[in-house]
Each structure stands twice: as structure tokens, then as C-alpha cells.
N, C-alpha and C positions, 0 to 999 in steps of 0.2 A: 806680719801680725800689724795693727794699729792697734797702737796704744792710746788712748783717750785719757788726760788730765782733766779733773772732776775740780779740783780745788780752787775753789772762789766761787764756780756754777751756782748756785743758790742763792748769794750774797747780790750777785752780780745779774739777777734772773729776777733779783724783789722789786714788787711796785714800791712808788714812792708815798710815805705817809699821805691822808688824807690831809688835806691844811685843816678843816675844824679838830682834827684829833691836835692836830703840833701848838696849835694856840691853845687848845683845853690844857695839855702839856707844861704849856711854857709858862698859861696861867698860874699853875699850881704854887702853891706855899717854900714848896720842897725847894733848894738852893739848888739841889744835883739835878729835878730833873728839869728845871728851870735850863741849871747849865747843858742838862743831853739834848732841849730841844730850840734850840735858837731861834728858825724858822718857822718859830709860832710865834717869833715878836709882830703885833698887827704895823711896825712902823719898819718892815725889812721885809712884809708879808706877797708877793705876788696875787696877784687877780687872775691870774691867767694860772687854770687845772694843771697838775704836775704828768705826762705822757705815763699810760701805762707801761706795762710790757709787753702788753697785750694786744694792744692800740700803736706802738712799736713793729712790731710780728706784723700787721696784718695792712698798716701802710709798703713796709720793704716787699711785702707778697702782690700788694697796686702797681708797686714800680716796677717789678722782676714782672709780672701780667704785661703790664702796658709794653715794656720794652721788646719782652717776648714777638706781643701781635702786631710790632712794626717790624718783624726781620725778617725772611726768605730765611725760612730752614733751612738744612744740609746734614744731613747725617754722614757721617764716615765710620763705616767699622774698619779697625784694624783687626788681623792676624796672625798670629805669633807663627809663624813658618815650624820652630823647634825649643825642645825645654831649654837647651842650652845657649839661646842667640847666637848660635853661630853661623858664618854667613854659608851660602851656597847650605843649606841642609837644610831638607824640605818631609817632617816626617807627616804621610800624607792619615793616620789615625789622627792626631795630635789638631791637624785640619778640621776636619771631619767633623770633628765631638765641637770644635766652636763653629763649622759652618748651621751645625744642629741649635747648639744653645745660640746661638744671634738674632734664628729667627731668615738663615739669610733663605733658607727656600722656600719657605712663605710668602717671601718678598717676591721671589721671583716670579712666582705662580701668579700670586697678584699684576705685576708685568706683565706675565706673558698672559692675562686675560682680560688685562684693557690696552692703556696705550704709552709706551716706553717715553716715551716722547712727547712734549706741548711747550707750543712755541708763539708767542703772536705774532701776527701777519705778517707787519713790516719787517720787523731784524730777521725774520726766516725772507719776505722777496730780497730783502736789499746783500743779502748773501748767497744767494741761489738763485738771483737776475741774470746771470750770465749763461745760464744753461740755457736757453733757450731764445731762439729768435724775435719771438712775440717780446720777453722783457724786454731785452739790452738793444741798446744801453742804455734805455731810459722807457719804465713805462708812468704814461699819463692818466691812470684810470686809479681806481681802487687801490686798499691792497691786497683784502680778498680776493678782487676780481682778477689780481694779479698776479697772484699764490694758484690760484684756481687751472689760469690760461699756461702757467708754468707748467705744473704735473702736470694736464692734462695732453703735453706735450713729450712726457719722461714716460722710460715701461715699468710703470710699477699699480701692481692691481687695486681694486680700487676699494677690497675689502682692508689695505694698508692705510687706507688715509680715513681722518674723516675731520670736514672743515664746523666747526665750530662758532660763535657770538663773533669772536673778537683771536682764537686763535689756530692753527692745525694742529694734529694732535696725530703722529704715526705709531701704529702700532710694533712694529719690527725694529730690532738695533740694526737687521741689515739692511736695512733700507735705508737708514740715516746714514750708514757707513758707504752705502753704493751713492749715497750723494755729495757726504764728503772726497769721494774719490770723482768721483766726475765735476766737483767743482778744481781740484788742488790738477785734473787735466787739463783742464778749461782757461785757469790762471794760467800753466806753462804756457799756451795756446794763444791766445792778447799777450802775455809777455813776452812773444816770440813776434806778432804781430808789432806790437808798439818799437820791438830792435829794425823789425822791419822797414815800416814809417820811416824809424830816423835816419836809419842810415841811407835810404832811398833821399834823404831830404838833402843830407848832407853832403851826396856827393851829387845829382843835380846841381845844389845852387856851387858845388867846388868847380863844377862841369860849365857852368856858364858865364861865371867867374872867370875864366882860362877861357872861353871861346874868345870874351869882351876883353881879354889882351888880345890874346892873340891878333884882333879885326885889330884894334888899333896901332898893335904893334905895327903890322902891316901895312896900314894905311899911310907912319908916320915914314914904312920905309921908304913906301914909291914916290911920296911926295917929294921926300932929297933925293933918289933917282932921278 
């Protein structure tokens, strides 16, 4: 249940009295009227009109819309698994009702009919360029050309991908999951390669140092003998 407190709601949302009316009431001969409208005193009056409640509401809505348009919207839908808020308890009927009323089925149908994933070419190429030897470790061309070359070497059907002016579009989430899996495997391979190169460099450096020391010791020993 939601309880509303309406005490003083009308008083707080009343517009201020117009300046002309306040001055007229202050100019009355009755002392009580003059005392009730001190803002009508010409010496204290402000030339700026007081903002009305409608103007304040309109300004507030304008600021809100400006703030919303400057953001990137993300929708999060929370589903309650059971009525008692207990852990490890799943009520299928309750979850199904929430899925229907939240419009998740329609959202899934729209996503499946279109493209579930979209990203600018630059970040996409930077994240997945290690999957192709033609774009790794460095790609000197444009971002879109790099993404096209990268995806041309991967076993994805053409209908799963679409190339826009500034973004790459992927239809099925399964394709994106496959990309992430291949990236994780490739990152592990690159980490192993870096470790192998470093260990080889360290062993060669240690061997060369030992060899130089052995030659120097042998030379001094022969000279002494």
C-alpha cells in the first residue's frame, strides 16, 4: 500500500499573486489589507515577475528531458523468483507471469528479428583483432576495413553480420558468445607465447653470462699455469 500525504498540497502549488494586484491591495485605505500585502509596497517591489507553478513545472521537465537525451539508456528488468523472497526457491508460474507482463517475450522477438549486438568498428577491432593473423598485432588500415578482414577469416555465415556506416551489427547472441570464447582461447595462447619468449630470453642471457665467465676463468687459469 502507498500512502499519500496531501496536507498543504494546494497551498504549496498556488501561483503567487500578480504584482499589480498586490500593489492595488497595498494602496487600499484599510490598514488590515495593507498589512496582508506588504509585497505591494512600491519601494520593495521587484520588477521581475514571480515564476508561476506551471512555468516551474515546465522548466523542471525541460531540464529532465535534456538530461535524459544526454544519457545512454539501459533497461534492467528484475524478476522476483518467489513470493516469500526466499533463497533457492523458484516458482515457475510467478516468473512466467512477470515475463509476460514485463513484455520480455516481445522484446526477445524484436531482438531476434533484428540485430542483438551493435558496436562501433574501432572498439570491436581493438577487442577481437588478435583472432586474425592479418590484423594482429597491428592493423594500419581503417577500422571498418580491419573488421571486414577480421570477420572474413572467421567461420561465420554472411547473414549473421551487417556492416553499417559506423557500427558492426551481429544478429545472434550465439555468434557473439563464439567470438568471446575464441578471444579467451587466443588470449591464453598469447600469454603462453609471452611467457615462452621471456623464459627463453632469460635462459639465453644467463647462459651467455655463464659462458663469458667460464672463458674468463679458463684464460686466467691457463695464464697462471
